[in-house]
Each structure stands twice: as C-alpha cells, then as structure tokens.
ZAMARGU-4260 file (C-alpha; in steps of 0.2 Angstrom, whole numbers, plus 5000, padded with zeros to 4 digits):
<rodrens>
0) 4865/4991/4827 | 4862/4989/4845 | 4878/4989/4856 | 4881/4973/4866 | 4878/4976/4884
5) 4884/4968/4900 | 4882/4970/4919 | 4894/4979/4930 | 4900/4962/4938 | 4903/4955/4920
10) 4913/4971/4916 | 4924/4968/4932 | 4927/4950/4928 | 4931/4954/4910 | 4943/4968/4914
15) 4953/4956/4926 | 4954/4942/4913 | 4960/4955/4900 | 4974/4959/4913 | 4979/4940/4915
20) 4970/4938/4932 | 4961/4921/4930 | 4962/4913/4947 | 4949/4918/4959 | 4947/4913/4978
25) 4930/4915/4987 | 4919/4909/5001 | 4902/4901/5000 | 4887/4913/5003 | 4887/4932/5003
30) 4872/4940/4994 | 4882/4956/4992 | 4894/4947/4979 | 4881/4936/4971 | 4881/4945/4954
35) 4900/4944/4954 | 4899/4925/4958 | 4886/4923/4944 | 4898/4932/4932 | 4912/4921/4936
40) 4902/4905/4934 | 4897/4911/4916 | 4914/4916/4911 | 4925/4903/4902 | 4944/4903/4905
45) 4944/4907/4924 | 4947/4896/4939 | 4937/4897/4955 | 4942/4889/4971 | 4930/4890/4986
50) 4937/4891/5004 | 4928/4892/5021 | 4933/4909/5027 | 4938/4926/5019 | 4955/4927/5029
55) 4960/4910/5022 | 4955/4915/5004 | 4967/4930/5005 | 4981/4919/5011 | 4977/4906/4997
60) 4979/4921/4984 | 4995/4926/4993 | 5002/4908/4992 | 4997/4907/4974 | 5006/4923/4970
65) 5022/4918/4980 | 5023/4901/4971 | 5019/4906/4953 | 5023/4925/4952 | 5005/4928/4946
70) 4991/4938/4953 | 4975/4931/4960 | 4959/4939/4965 | 4948/4937/4980 | 4930/4940/4982
75) 4923/4944/5000 | 4906/4949/5005 | 4903/4965/5014 | 4903/4968/5033 | 4910/4953/5042
80) 4918/4947/5026 | 4929/4962/5024 | 4933/4962/5043 | 4939/4943/5041 | 4950/4948/5026
85) 4960/4961/5035 | 4973/4948/5043 | 4976/4941/5026 | 4978/4958/5018 | 4990/4963/5032
90) 5001/4948/5028 | 5001/4952/5009 | 5005/4970/5012 | 5020/4966/5023 | 5027/4953/5011
95) 5024/4964/4995 | 5012/4952/4987 | 5000/4958/4973 | 4982/4952/4977 | 4966/4960/4971
100) 4952/4960/4984 | 4934/4963/4977 | 4923/4968/4992 | 4904/4968/4991 | 4894/4983/4997
105) 4876/4987/5000 | 4866/4997/4988 | 4874/5014/4984 | 4858/5023/4991 | 4860/5014/5007
110) 4878/5019/5011 | 4879/5029/5026 | 4863/5023/5034 | 4870/5009/5044 | 4861/4996/5033
115) 4863/4978/5036 | 4881/4972/5033 | 4886/4989/5028 | 4904/4994/5033 | 4917/5006/5028
120) 4928/4994/5019 | 4940/5007/5012 | 4943/5014/5030 | 4945/4997/5038 | 4958/4991/5025
125) 4967/5008/5021 | 4982/5003/5032 | 4984/4985/5025 | 4982/4989/5006 | 4992/4998/4994
130) 4977/5007/4986 | 4958/5005/4988 | 4943/5013/4979 | 4924/5011/4977 | 4917/5008/4960
135) 4903/5021/4960 | 4898/5019/4942 | 4897/5003/4932 | 4904/5011/4916 | 4920/5015/4925
140) 4922/4998/4932 | 4934/4992/4918 | 4946/5007/4920 | 4946/5006/4939 | 4951/4988/4938
145) 4965/4991/4925 | 4972/5004/4937 | 4970/4993/4952 | 4980/4979/4944 | 4993/4990/4938
150) 4996/4998/4955 | 4996/4981/4963 | 5010/4975/4951 | 5020/4991/4949 | 5035/4996/4960
155) 5034/4987/4977 | 5019/4975/4975 | 5005/4974/4987 | 4987/4971/4989 | 4973/4982/4982
160) 4954/4983/4987 | 4939/4988/4976 | 4923/4990/4984 | 4908/4986/4972 | 4890/4991/4978
165) 4877/4978/4974 | 4868/4990/4962 | 4884/4993/4952 | 4886/4975/4950 | 4869/4973/4942
170) 4869/4989/4931 | 4869/4986/4912 | 4883/4995/4903 | 4890/4993/4885 | 4903/4981/4882
175) 4920/4989/4881 | 4930/4987/4866 | 4948/4979/4868 | 4961/4992/4868 | 4972/4992/4852
180) 4988/4982/4855 | 4980/4971/4868 | 4986/4969/4886 | 5002/4978/4883 | 4993/4993/4877
185) 4982/4992/4892 | 4997/4991/4904 | 5005/5006/4896 | 4989/5016/4898 | 4986/5012/4916
190) 5004/5012/4920 | 5006/5030/4915 | 4993/5035/4928 | 5000/5023/4942 | 5017/5031/4941
195) 5031/5020/4935 | 5046/5016/4946 | 5063/5017/4937 | 5069/5000/4933 | 5087/5004/4936
200) 5098/5018/4944 | 5109/5029/4933 | 5125/5020/4927 | 5136/5032/4937 | 5129/5025/4953
205) 5132/5007/4948 | 5150/5012/4944 | 5152/5020/4961 | 5144/5005/4969 | 5156/4993/4960
210) 5171/5003/4966 | 5165/5002/4984 | 5163/4983/4983 | 5181/4981/4975 | 5188/4992/4989
215) 5180/4982/5003 | 5189/4969/5012 | 5174/4960/5021 | 5159/4963/5009 | 5143/4954/5012
220) 5128/4952/4999 | 5112/4953/5009 | 5097/4947/5000 | 5079/4949/5005 | 5061/4944/4999
225) 5062/4957/4986 | 5073/4946/4976 | 5060/4933/4976 | 5046/4945/4972 | 5055/4952/4957
230) 5055/4935/4948 | 5066/4921/4943 | 5077/4933/4933 | 5082/4942/4950 | 5087/4926/4958
235) 5098/4921/4943 | 5106/4939/4943 | 5109/4937/4962 | 5118/4920/4959 | 5128/4927/4944
240) 5134/4943/4953 | 5139/4933/4969 | 5149/4921/4958 | 5158/4935/4947 | 5162/4945/4963
245) 5165/4930/4974 | 5154/4938/4988 | 5147/4928/5003 | 5128/4930/5003 | 5116/4930/5018
250) 5097/4928/5016 | 5082/4933/5025 | 5069/4920/5030 | 5058/4925/5015 | 5073/4925/5003
255) 5078/4907/5005 | 5079/4899/4988 | 5085/4915/4979 | 5103/4907/4980 | 5104/4888/4982
260) 5109/4883/4999 | 5122/4871/4992 | 5131/4886/4984 | 5148/4889/4993 | 5144/4907/4994
265) 5127/4905/5003 | 5129/4907/5021 | 5111/4904/5026 | 5097/4913/5035 | 5099/4928/5046
270) 5091/4930/5063 | 5089/4921/5079 | 5082/4906/5070 | 5095/4906/5056 | 5113/4902/5054
275) 5126/4908/5066 | 5138/4909/5051 | 5127/4921/5042 | 5124/4932/5058 | 5143/4932/5061
280) 5147/4937/5043 | 5135/4952/5044 | 5141/4958/5061 | 5159/4958/5054 | 5157/4965/5037
285) 5164/4982/5032 | 5152/4983/5017 | 5134/4977/5016 | 5126/4976/4999 | 5107/4975/5004
290) 5096/4969/4990 | 5077/4969/4992 | 5075/4970/5011 | 5070/4983/5024 | 5083/4978/5037
295) 5070/4974/5050 | 5073/4970/5068 | 5072/4951/5065 | 5088/4952/5054 | 5097/4966/5063
300) 5094/4973/5080 | 5084/4989/5080 | 5094/5004/5085 | 5111/4997/5081 | 5121/5004/5066
305) 5128/4992/5054 | 5147/4989/5056 | 5151/4995/5039 | 5145/5005/5024 | 5128/5001/5016
310) 5123/5000/4998 | 5104/4998/4998 | 5095/4991/4983 | 5076/4993/4983 | 5062/4997/4971
315) 5053/5006/4985 | 5062/5023/4988 | 5054/5025/5005 | 5062/5009/5011 | 5080/5016/5009
320) 5086/5025/5024 | 5071/5020/5034 | 5081/5011/5047 | 5100/5011/5042 | 5107/5026/5032
325) 5113/5020/5015 | 5130/5027/5009 | 5124/5022/4991 | 5105/5021/4988 | 5101/5012/4972
330) 5082/5013/4967 | 5077/5000/4955 | 5071/4982/4951 | 5082/4969/4959 | 5085/4960/4943
335) 5090/4975/4933 | 5101/4982/4947 | 5110/4966/4950 | 5113/4963/4931 | 5120/4981/4930
340) 5132/4978/4944 | 5138/4962/4936 | 5141/4971/4919 | 5150/4985/4927 | 5161/4974/4937
345) 5167/4965/4922 | 5169/4981/4912 | 5180/4990/4925 | 5197/4994/4918 | 5211/4982/4924
350) 5199/4969/4931 | 5192/4953/4926 | 5182/4940/4936 | 5185/4939/4954 | 5196/4925/4952
355) 5210/4937/4947 | 5225/4936/4959 | 5222/4953/4966 | 5204/4950/4970 | 5207/4933/4977
360) 5221/4939/4988 | 5210/4954/4995 | 5196/4942/5000 | 5206/4927/5005 | 5207/4932/5024
365) 5188/4935/5024 | 5184/4918/5017 | 5196/4910/5029 | 5187/4918/5043 | 5170/4912/5036
370) 5176/4895/5034 | 5182/4895/5052 | 5165/4899/5058 | 5158/4886/5047 | 5169/4873/5055
375) 5165/4879/5072 | 5146/4877/5068 | 5147/4860/5060 | 5146/4850/5077 | 5130/4859/5082
380) 5122/4854/5065 | 5126/4836/5067 | 5112/4824/5073 | 5111/4824/5092 | 5101/4812/5103
385) 5092/4826/5112 | 5090/4838/5097 | 5073/4847/5097 | 5060/4837/5089 | 5057/4849/5075
390) 5075/4848/5070 | 5075/4829/5070 | 5059/4829/5058 | 5066/4842/5047 | 5083/4833/5045
395) 5073/4818/5040 | 5063/4828/5027 | 5078/4836/5019 | 5082/4823/5006 | 5064/4817/5002
400) 5058/4835/4999 | 5073/4839/4988 | 5070/4824/4977 | 5052/4828/4975 | 5055/4847/4972
405) 5041/4850/4984 | 5034/4867/4989 | 5034/4870/5008 | 5023/4882/5017 | 5026/4885/5035
410) 5019/4895/5049 | 5030/4905/5061 | 5037/4895/5075 | 5049/4881/5078 | 5046/4872/5062
415) 5051/4888/5052 | 5067/4890/5061 | 5071/4871/5059 | 5066/4871/5040 | 5077/4886/5037
420) 5092/4878/5044 | 5090/4860/5038 | 5080/4859/5022 | 5088/4861/5005 | 5083/4878/4997
425) 5087/4877/4979 | 5075/4887/4969 | 5064/4902/4972 | 5045/4899/4975 | 5048/4883/4985
430) 5048/4890/5003 | 5033/4901/5007 | 5032/4910/5024 | 5022/4925/5031 | 5039/4934/5035
435) 5033/4952/5037 | 5021/4949/5051 | 5022/4930/5055 | 5003/4928/5053 | 4997/4912/5062
440) 4986/4902/5051 | 4995/4906/5035 | 5003/4890/5030 | 4987/4879/5027 | 4978/4891/5015
445) 4994/4896/5007 | 4996/4877/5002 | 4978/4878/4995 | 4984/4892/4984 | 4999/4882/4978
450) 4989/4867/4974 | 4976/4877/4965 | 4990/4882/4953 | 4999/4866/4952 | 4988/4852/4958
455) 5001/4838/4954 | 5016/4847/4963 | 5020/4839/4980 | 5016/4852/4994 | 5020/4850/5012
460) 5013/4861/5025 | 5022/4863/5042 | 5013/4870/5057 | 5010/4868/5075 | 4994/4866/5086
465) 4993/4885/5090 | 4996/4892/5073 | 4985/4880/5064 | 4969/4885/5073 | 4964/4901/5064
470) 4962/4892/5048 | 4960/4874/5053 | 4943/4873/5044 | 4952/4873/5028 | 4955/4855/5031
475) 4938/4853/5023 | 4943/4863/5008 | 4958/4852/5004 | 4948/4836/5006 | 4934/4843/4995
480) 4946/4846/4981 | 4955/4829/4983 | 4972/4837/4984 | 4986/4826/4992 | 4992/4839/5004
485) 5004/4833/5017 | 5002/4842/5034 | 5015/4840/5048 | 5009/4847/5065 | 5021/4849/5079
490) 5017/4851/5097 | 5021/4868/5106 | 5033/4866/5120 | 5027/4859/5136 | 5024/4870/5151
495) 5019/4866/5168 | 5001/4870/5169 | 5002/4873/5188 | 5012/4889/5184 | 5003/4905/5183
500) 4993/4907/5167 | 5000/4924/5164 | 5018/4917/5163 | 5013/4904/5151 | 5003/4916/5140
505) 5019/4927/5138 | 5025/4914/5125 | 5016/4913/5108 | 5021/4894/5108 | 5012/4889/5124
510) 4993/4885/5124 | 4985/4879/5140 | 4972/4868/5132 | 4975/4860/5115 | 4963/4852/5103
515) 4967/4835/5096 | 4972/4841/5078 | 4973/4823/5072 | 4955/4819/5078 | 4949/4835/5069
520) 4958/4830/5053 | 4950/4813/5054 | 4933/4820/5055 | 4936/4830/5039 | 4941/4814/5030
525) 4960/4815/5031 | 4971/4801/5034 | 4981/4803/5050 | 4996/4796/5059 | 5002/4800/5076
530) 5021/4800/5078 | 5025/4794/5096 | 5043/4789/5095 | 5058/4798/5088 | 5065/4782/5081
535) 5050/4780/5069 | 5052/4797/5061 | 5059/4791/5045 | 5046/4778/5043 | 5032/4789/5047
540) 5038/4802/5034 | 5040/4789/5020 | 5022/4784/5023 | 5016/4802/5023 | 5025/4807/5007
545) 5019/4791/4998 | 5001/4794/5001 | 4990/4800/4987 | 4977/4807/4999 | 4976/4822/5011
550) 4988/4816/5025 | 4991/4823/5042 | 5006/4818/5052 | 5005/4824/5070 | 5020/4824/5082
555) 5013/4818/5098 | 5014/4829/5114 | 5025/4817/5122 | 5039/4822/5110 | 5037/4841/5114
560) 5052/4850/5119 | 5052/4857/5137 | 5049/4876/5140 | 5060/4885/5152 | 5056/4902/5160
565) 5070/4915/5159 | 5070/4929/5171 | 5072/4946/5163 | 5085/4952/5176 | 5094/4935/5179
570) 5100/4919/5171 | 5089/4906/5164 | 5082/4893/5175 | 5081/4874/5172 | 5069/4868/5160
575) 5052/4861/5167 | 5048/4845/5159 | 5036/4837/5171 | 5023/4841/5184 | 5035/4844/5198
580) 5039/4862/5201 | 5056/4868/5208 | 5053/4878/5223 | 5068/4888/5220 | 5061/4895/5204
585) 5043/4897/5209 | 5045/4915/5217 | 5053/4921/5200 | 5037/4915/5191 | 5025/4922/5203
590) 5033/4940/5202 | 5028/4940/5184 | 5045/4946/5178 | 5048/4931/5166 | 5050/4927/5148
595) 5049/4910/5140 | 5063/4902/5130 | 5066/4885/5123 | 5078/4874/5132 | 5090/4870/5117
600) 5106/4861/5118 | 5121/4873/5117
</rodrens>
C-alpha cells in the first residue's frame, strides 16, 4: 500500500493544527510563502485573517494572544516581509507573548548568493525572538514546528520564528502519523527537549516567604503582566491571596485587570501615568512581594534600591536579581506560587485568615496611611473644567465600557495614562497595551486580532494622530471584514510651530505636520465624527458606541492640551497655547536644553 504524501507546507500547517494553533494572520502577495498560503486555503478548521502589512499582522497575533490566551501564527514573505515584522516581534518579545512567525525564504540552493528577496531572517530576528530555526528538510518540518510551539509556550512565553525555503515548502513527504495519546503526548515529547521550568518552588521557600509577609508591617503585593500571561487562574489566585493576607496591591500598566480596580486592596497602576497612591505605597513599603514583573524603570527608578526587602516571583530565573536583589527568589508559575502562598498562609500554626485580631492590628496603621493618601488624591480625580481632554473623554467612557464588557486596545501616550486611571479594570484580557516597548501603531492591529477571535465583542481602540500612523492602513482591513470597531483618536499636545523644530521633536507627542485622520478614515469607508466641544463628549461617545459600523471619533485639534517646555536645569515655563511666543522663554528654547512636559493641573 502506497503511503499518503503531502507537501512540506501541508506538513507545517498540519503540525500547527495538531498543536491547537488554528488562527493565521498574513498579508496579500509574497511568492515565497505561496505554497503555505495554498496549504492554508485547502485545510479545513483554520481561520485566516488578511492584513495590509507584516508588522500589523504580528501585532494582530499579539492582540489575539493577549485577549484569548491562545497562540496564533503569522506568515511573512522573505526579505522586506521579515524586515517589516521586526517591530511586531520586538513588542511580543518584550511583553512575553507567544507568537509563531513563518518566514518565506528563497530556494535552498540560492541561499548565500544574494538572490532576489533573500535575507538572513534568523540573524535579523535573533534579538527579538525567543528561538528561531530554518527548516532545511521537509520531513523534519513537523518535529521542528512541535518544538517551536513548545518553546514559545514554555516558561516565559515569547515569539519564535521558522524560516521555510520555497523548495522545502513544495517537497513531497509521507504524512506523519498522529502521536499516540494525541496533543498531550506531543507536548510531553517536545517539552522534554525544550526544557521544562518548575511550576512551583520548594515548600520550604514558600513557608519562609509566608513568615516574611507575616512579620512585615507595611507589605505591598506588586503584580505585573506575568500574572495576566499566566492565565485566568493566576488572576484568581492573586485576588484570593490578597484577600486572605489583606495585602494592598499595586499593578503595572500591563497587569490592569488582574485584580479588579473596584477591590479595596487594589491601589491602581504604578508609574508616572498611574496612581499617586500606588506610587506612595511602593515607596513606603518594608516588604515588596513582586509577582510576574521585571521591576523596569517605568515602575521604579533605575539605580534606586527598594525601601524594603523583596520577594520576587517569576517563571524566568534570569529576571530575578536583574535589577533589584531579591531576599527570597521564587521561581515558578505565578498561579502555582500564589496558590501555594495562600495555602501555607492558612496552614501556619496559630494563624487563620488575616482578619484575626493580631494581623488586623499589625496592618491597621499601614491601611490608615493608605486611606489617608486616597483621601488626599480624591480631589485630583474629580472632574475639573480644565482637565486634559483625554481625562475628560476616558471619564465619560468609564461606565459605558464597563456595561459592555468591552476590550480596550491602547497606544502608548496620553490616552493610555488616562485609561489606566479612569476606566474600570475588572477582568484580565480587557486592557491590551504594548507595555514592554510602547510600540507605536500597536492598538489598531491588536484590535483586529481581538475581533478575529471574538467578532461580536465590543472593542474600543484608543490612539493619537502620531501613534496611529505606522499602521493606519489597517483601517482598510477592519472595513473589509465589516467589524464594528470603535476608534477614538486624540490630538497630540499643541506646540508653537515658530519654535525650533529640534525642541518640538524632543517630545514623542509632538508632530509638526499632522494628517487629517478622519478624512483618511472616511476614504476607507468608515463613519466619522469630529468632536469639537468638550460639552458634547457624552453625546458623541453614545453615538459612537451605538454604531454597528467601523466608527472613528476624532477629538479636534482645537481641544488639544498645550505643551510646555521645561528647561533641564531650571523650573518649567508657562504653557504655550497660541501663536504668541513669550520673549522671556525664547532664549531657553534656542539653547536647545529643553524637555517637553504636559501642562497639567496640579
């Protein structure tokens, strides 16, 4: 009996389906991936979403993974396709998101001859992928795909890249028999080669950590994006441990939703764009229980040591002691470690829940201090006539988005900070940001990835005229699929264009010339609305959210916040809101020693 045969591209697709990877993002064109595209078209049970550019395709796979917890694959052509995908892979790598990128390559015999569209894909992407490899032989394709998927998902997740020469895609090989035991057996087989990370540290370390927490007078639970990446079970374990130990909890930008923002123990987001209460709590803590975060400089100033001892929980051993020395390192999955801490807390002799009189008395002064900071911060959070426009819009979005259980994708900038402060973050997977590198152009294609997985879920994308430009062409992709995405575009702060271009360019929020985003969206078939008055915010938002079409709400430039220039060696100057230039500050600008800062109400 003649053995069934299939092409190398069919073997790759079948291996991915066997590992539950059934969502594929790709771009039109690209002869170097044509056999892979044909194999996808002939394979039942897979979904293919077409985008306009490779970078956006990787961001879409990233958004899909962040919203669903499932892995997606991206197909990119060789040469320029690989180069365009680098920015998306960098964002996925920084945020620990599993993505598999299949890159086309010229015929194996032409590699090294500078053939048309030949490039060193493995070399180009080595620093922005967790693992990469070329498939040299078609009969090895399935095994290499198994290994790539396992590496992407095992330990600290991340993107992987497989380079597939065009002749390997076309070569006929026997069909591989399914492994005995199905997908579980396959995962065990490839997992043994990938190197498994311990799911939980030894019990003695957990017992020691619980003793440290019980002895602390000002403990803080500090959760990062690793809690979200670990899955829903980790967020549930975080909430349970915070409750049983009565610990105040601060979150990074990517961890919003891991603990409901309405929970009394949730102090909000850290950093310049976050909550002052969260920042004060971390600065005054005598013990920090850090879970699933790298303690980067956006959350804690680089070079400064933490005020108290550090218990660091991370699945990646290399992330522990990288920035701040940990008194107690706990290597393992966030969900398992948090569950273990909760169990040992309740099993400790002489102690029950944290509501015991001894525990309550120990933490009472700490909670009183936190409540005092909250009281002091409350007036700043109340609506103000001159509040920044992003804060006004996000306050108006707070209740409607909560009632819709919407997913929000957001680019780095003013809208991100306002959303972190004002929106209700109740569940993981509802707040998607490119936190690791703040990649411009992330939000729109990430929203495409969410809608590809959940077409009926309300999705709102927050961006600004600058961040939207790198992936603006994906307006066409959204329209082609008929998804009712809501895109709210904020203007960058206004700068006086008569000032030096170098001074304006020092700020990522300033652009000298701006396209009319609403006009571009209209050309792509979107419904648009221009918000020109702050008094009309609620009406405009209600109309936007009620639409069943792709809808763009553009905040007019007339509502933009003024930009001020703050001398490096001196106090801030007054904000510049119009064409007139104050002669007193002009010399400071001409000297080139300025840095921009938003004029906010103090």
